C-alpha positions in Angstrom: -44.9 31.6 -5.4 -46.1 30.4 -8.8 -46.4 33.3 -11.2 -44.8 35.8 -8.8 -41.4 35.8 -10.5 -39.8 34.8 -7.2 -37.0 32.1 -7.3 -37.7 29.1 -5.1 -35.2 26.6 -3.7 -35.8 24.0 -1.0 -32.9 23.4 1.3 -31.9 21.7 4.5 -28.6 22.0 6.4 -26.9 18.9 7.7 -23.9 19.0 10.1 -22.3 21.1 12.7 -21.6 24.9 12.3 -18.6 25.5 10.1 -15.0 25.4 11.5 -11.6 25.9 9.8 -11.5 22.2 9.0 -15.2 21.3 8.2 -18.4 22.8 6.8 -22.0 21.6 7.0 -23.8 20.5 3.9 -26.7 22.4 2.4 -28.9 19.9 0.6 -31.0 21.7 -1.9 -33.4 21.1 -4.8 -35.7 22.9 -7.1 -35.9 24.6 -10.5 -33.8 27.6 -9.4 -31.0 25.6 -7.7 -28.4 27.1 -9.9 -28.8 30.4 -8.1 -27.1 28.9 -5.0 -24.0 27.9 -6.9 -22.1 31.0 -6.0 -22.6 30.2 -2.3 -21.0 26.7 -2.5 -18.0 26.6 -0.1 -18.8 29.8 1.6 -19.7 28.3 5.0 -21.3 25.2 3.7 -21.0 22.7 0.8 -23.9 22.7 -1.6 -25.3 19.2 -2.3 -27.7 19.1 -5.2 -30.7 16.7 -4.8 -32.8 15.6 -7.7 -36.5 16.1 -7.4 -39.2 18.6 -6.6 -39.4 21.2 -3.8 -39.7 19.3 -0.6 -37.0 16.7 -1.2 -34.3 18.7 0.6 -36.5 19.4 3.6 -37.4 15.7 3.7 -33.7 14.8 3.5 -32.9 17.0 6.5 -35.8 15.6 8.5 -34.7 12.0 7.7 -31.1 12.8 8.7 -32.2 14.4 12.0 -34.6 11.5 12.6 -31.5 9.2 12.5 -29.0 11.3 14.4 -31.2 13.1 17.1 -33.6 10.2 17.2 -30.7 7.8 18.0 -29.6 10.2 20.8 -33.1 10.4 22.2 -33.3 6.6 22.2 -29.9 6.3 24.0 -31.1 8.8 26.5 -34.4 7.0 27.1 -32.6 3.7 27.6 -30.1 5.2 30.1 -32.9 6.9 32.0 -34.6 3.4 32.1 -31.4 1.8 33.4 -31.1 4.4 36.1 -34.8 4.1 37.1 -34.3 0.3 37.4 -31.3 0.9 39.6 -28.6 -0.7 37.4 -27.1 2.1 35.3 -23.5 1.4 36.3 -23.8 -2.3 35.4 -25.7 -1.4 32.2 -23.0 1.1 31.1 -20.3 -1.5 31.8 -22.1 -4.0 29.5 -22.7 -1.5 26.8 -19.0 -0.4 26.9 -18.0 -4.1 26.6 -20.5 -5.2 23.9 -21.5 -2.0 22.1 -18.6 0.3 22.3 -19.7 2.7 19.6 -23.1 3.2 21.2 -21.5 3.7 24.6 -19.1 6.3 23.2 -22.0 8.0 21.4 -24.1 8.0 24.6 -21.3 9.4 26.7 -20.5 12.1 24.2 -24.0 13.3 23.4 -26.3 12.7 26.4 -24.5 15.3 28.6 -24.9 18.1 26.0 -28.5 17.3 24.9 -30.4 19.3 27.6 -29.0 22.5 26.2 -30.7 22.0 22.8 -33.7 19.8 23.9 -36.3 22.6 23.9 -35.8 23.4 20.2 -35.3 19.7 19.3 -38.7 18.9 20.9 -40.5 20.6 18.0 -38.1 19.1 15.5 -39.1 15.6 16.7 -42.8 16.5 16.2 -42.0 17.7 12.7 -40.1 14.5 11.9 -43.1 12.5 13.1 -45.3 14.4 10.7 -42.8 13.9 7.8 -42.8 10.2 8.3 -46.6 10.1 8.6 -46.9 12.0 5.3 -45.3 8.9 3.6 -47.4 6.5 5.6 -44.7 5.4 8.1 -45.2 5.6 11.8 -44.4 8.8 13.6 -44.7 7.1 16.9 -40.9 6.7 17.5 -40.3 10.4 17.0 -43.3 11.3 19.1 -41.5 9.3 21.8 -38.3 11.2 21.0 -40.3 14.4 21.4 -41.3 13.3 24.9 -37.6 12.6 25.8 -36.6 16.0 24.5 -39.5 17.6 26.6 -38.2 15.8 29.7 -34.7 17.0 29.1 -35.9 20.6 28.5 -38.0 20.5 31.7 -35.2 19.3 33.8 -32.9 21.6 35.8 -30.3 21.1 33.0 -32.8 22.4 30.4 -31.8 26.0 31.4 -28.3 25.5 30.1 -27.1 26.7 26.7 -24.3 25.4 24.6 -22.1 28.0 26.1 -23.1 27.6 29.7 -23.5 23.9 30.0 -21.2 22.1 32.5 -18.7 20.4 30.3 -17.3 18.3 33.2 -20.7 16.6 33.8 -20.8 13.1 32.4 -23.6 10.8 31.3 -24.4 9.4 34.7 -24.7 12.8 36.4 -26.8 14.0 33.5 -29.2 11.1 33.7 -29.5 11.4 37.5 -30.2 15.2 37.1 -32.9 14.6 34.5 -34.6 11.6 36.0 -37.7 12.6 38.0 -37.9 11.9 41.7 -38.9 8.3 42.7 -42.6 9.3 43.1 -42.7 11.0 39.6 -41.3 8.1 37.6 -44.7 7.2 36.2 -44.2 10.1 33.7 -41.3 8.3 32.0 -43.5 6.5 29.5 
């Protein structure tokens, strides 16, 4: 865009869609950032980041790496517990010793299949973002595989509107887990 006269701003949204009581945040940076000031508070809160073009995108990738990556890890662990045959005992232990993680898993795992297909590519992009700064992308390549498994499951056809809101963590894990003979693909 250099020399074209076009204004350029880098931005990344963080947070859920706006509601009456909360708005997502648009992290943005770049030399033309002031142009976005008029939009602050109109569906999102503008959060200015210092630095060059790319900082806001990297911020968004890092935030999603933490939030969606954590959910992928929790899903993978619960799939492992079910495959080993001790999901109920494992959940009881996690509820007793790691209550916040248990609550997060129970709240998020049942709804993840509805978004997993689009998050699969996001995990791949996060891996590349980390590799660009010479950190491993391996964790998020694993998260990509978890998202692919969720998307390929029978629940992967759900949408945010059509998903079964009465289905809990255990039923979700059991629906996603491949049949006994196909468990080699969990890796």
